[in-house]
C-alpha positions as CSV (number, residue, x, y, z in Angstrom):
1,X,4.9,-56.5,-30.1
2,X,4.3,-54.9,-33.4
3,X,1.1,-53.1,-34.8
4,X,-0.1,-53.0,-38.3
5,X,-2.9,-51.0,-40.0
6,X,-6.1,-52.7,-40.7
7,X,-6.8,-53.6,-44.3
8,X,-9.9,-51.3,-44.3
9,X,-9.8,-47.8,-45.7
10,X,-10.8,-46.0,-42.5
11,X,-13.7,-44.3,-41.0
12,X,-14.7,-41.0,-42.3
13,X,-16.8,-38.7,-40.0
14,X,-17.5,-34.9,-39.9
15,X,-18.3,-33.1,-36.7
16,X,-18.4,-29.5,-35.4
17,X,-16.2,-28.4,-32.6
18,X,-15.9,-25.0,-31.0
19,X,-12.2,-24.0,-30.8
20,X,-10.4,-21.6,-28.5
21,X,-11.2,-18.9,-30.9
22,X,-14.9,-19.3,-29.9
23,X,-16.1,-20.2,-33.5
24,X,-17.5,-23.5,-34.6
25,X,-15.1,-25.3,-36.9
26,X,-16.2,-28.3,-39.3
27,X,-13.8,-31.2,-38.9
28,X,-13.2,-34.1,-41.2
29,X,-11.9,-36.9,-39.1
30,X,-10.4,-40.3,-40.5
31,X,-9.6,-43.0,-38.1
32,X,-7.8,-46.3,-39.0
33,X,-7.6,-49.2,-36.7
34,X,-4.2,-50.5,-35.6
35,X,-4.0,-54.3,-35.1
36,X,-1.7,-56.4,-33.0
37,X,0.2,-59.5,-34.0
38,X,-3.0,-61.8,-33.6
39,X,-5.2,-59.3,-35.4
40,X,-6.9,-57.7,-32.5
41,X,-7.5,-54.1,-32.5
42,X,-4.8,-52.4,-30.3
43,X,-5.5,-48.8,-31.1
44,X,-6.6,-46.2,-33.7
45,X,-4.6,-43.6,-35.5
46,X,-6.7,-40.5,-36.6
47,X,-6.4,-37.3,-38.7
48,X,-8.4,-34.3,-38.1
49,X,-8.7,-31.7,-40.9
50,X,-10.3,-28.1,-40.4
51,X,-12.6,-28.0,-43.5
52,X,-14.6,-25.1,-42.3
53,X,-13.2,-22.7,-44.9
54,X,-13.4,-25.1,-47.7
55,X,-17.0,-26.1,-46.7
56,X,-17.9,-22.3,-46.6
57,X,-16.5,-21.9,-50.0
58,X,-18.2,-24.8,-51.6
59,X,-21.6,-23.7,-50.1
60,X,-20.9,-20.2,-51.5
61,X,-20.0,-21.7,-55.0
62,X,-23.2,-23.7,-54.9
63,X,-25.3,-20.6,-54.0
64,X,-23.5,-18.8,-56.9
65,X,-24.2,-21.8,-59.2
66,X,-28.0,-22.0,-58.1
67,X,-28.2,-18.3,-58.5
68,X,-26.8,-18.3,-62.0
69,X,-29.1,-21.1,-62.9
70,X,-32.0,-19.1,-61.9
71,X,-30.8,-16.0,-63.9
72,X,-30.4,-18.2,-66.9
73,X,-33.9,-19.7,-66.5
74,X,-35.4,-16.2,-66.1
75,X,-33.5,-14.8,-69.1
76,X,-34.4,-17.8,-71.2
77,X,-38.2,-17.2,-70.3
78,X,-37.6,-13.4,-71.2
79,X,-36.0,-14.3,-74.3
80,X,-38.6,-16.8,-75.4
81,X,-41.4,-14.3,-74.5
82,X,-39.5,-11.7,-76.6
83,X,-38.9,-14.0,-79.4
84,X,-42.7,-15.0,-79.5
85,X,-43.6,-11.3,-79.4
86,X,-41.3,-10.6,-82.3
87,X,-42.6,-13.4,-84.3
88,X,-46.2,-12.1,-83.8
89,X,-45.1,-8.6,-84.8
90,X,-43.4,-10.0,-88.0
91,X,-46.6,-11.9,-88.8
92,X,-48.6,-8.7,-88.2
93,X,-46.4,-6.6,-90.5
94,X,-46.4,-9.3,-93.1
95,X,-50.1,-9.3,-93.1
96,X,-50.1,-5.5,-93.2
97,X,-47.7,-5.4,-96.1
98,X,-49.7,-8.1,-98.0
99,X,-52.8,-6.1,-97.6
100,X,-51.2,-2.9,-98.7
101,X,-49.7,-4.6,-101.6
102,X,-52.7,-6.4,-102.7
103,X,-54.2,-4.0,-105.2
104,X,-57.6,-5.1,-106.5
105,X,-58.5,-5.7,-110.1
106,X,-60.6,-2.6,-110.1
107,X,-57.7,-0.4,-109.0
108,X,-55.4,-2.0,-111.5
109,X,-58.0,-1.3,-114.1
110,X,-58.3,2.2,-113.0
111,X,-54.5,2.7,-113.3
112,X,-54.4,1.3,-116.7
113,X,-57.1,3.6,-117.8
114,X,-54.8,6.5,-117.4
115,X,-52.8,5.3,-120.5
116,X,-49.7,6.8,-119.0
117,X,-46.4,6.8,-120.8
118,X,-44.5,6.8,-117.5
119,X,-45.0,6.6,-113.9
120,X,-43.0,7.9,-110.9
121,X,-43.0,5.4,-108.0
122,X,-42.4,6.3,-104.4
123,X,-42.9,3.0,-102.6
124,X,-40.6,3.3,-99.5
125,X,-39.1,-0.2,-100.0
126,X,-42.3,-1.8,-100.7
127,X,-42.6,-4.1,-103.8
128,X,-45.3,-3.1,-106.3
129,X,-47.0,-5.8,-108.2
130,X,-45.6,-6.5,-111.7
131,X,-48.8,-5.7,-113.5
132,X,-48.5,-2.2,-111.9
133,X,-45.0,-1.7,-112.8
134,X,-45.6,-3.0,-116.6
135,X,-48.7,-0.9,-117.3
136,X,-46.9,2.5,-118.4
137,X,-45.7,2.3,-122.0
138,X,-42.1,3.6,-120.8
139,X,-42.0,2.1,-117.4
140,X,-41.9,3.4,-114.0
141,X,-39.3,5.5,-112.4
142,X,-38.5,4.6,-108.9
143,X,-37.4,7.6,-106.8
144,X,-35.8,7.4,-103.1
145,X,-36.0,10.4,-100.7
146,X,-32.7,11.5,-99.3
147,X,-31.4,14.1,-97.0
148,X,-28.2,14.4,-98.8
């Protein structure tokens, strides 16, 4: 009498057993049916693999991934809030710069009334309107402060 393996792929199960060390172990069990010459089940062959450590490592890896995902989401929220705050700050400063640079017609007229031959400009990086810069007969001299 001979035995052959059944054509199925086996039965996979997981179970937890306590070993002699007193600790629970997660086991992956694979069972395959053995058939006799007439095709009747004559027995089983099984393999048990202790996957406790692999399972624990996989769980730890998943926790790390979850934590990383939470950190990424948190930092993305923080960066989005910071970007919005910076955008608002930029808009606020641009508005302030425009209001500083907008010299009324009256102020331009007062400047022209000086009939200056030259003007010294200390604008700290601001760009003055062309009408102001072209008013003095010999132009404007732009100076920059330096600690050198």
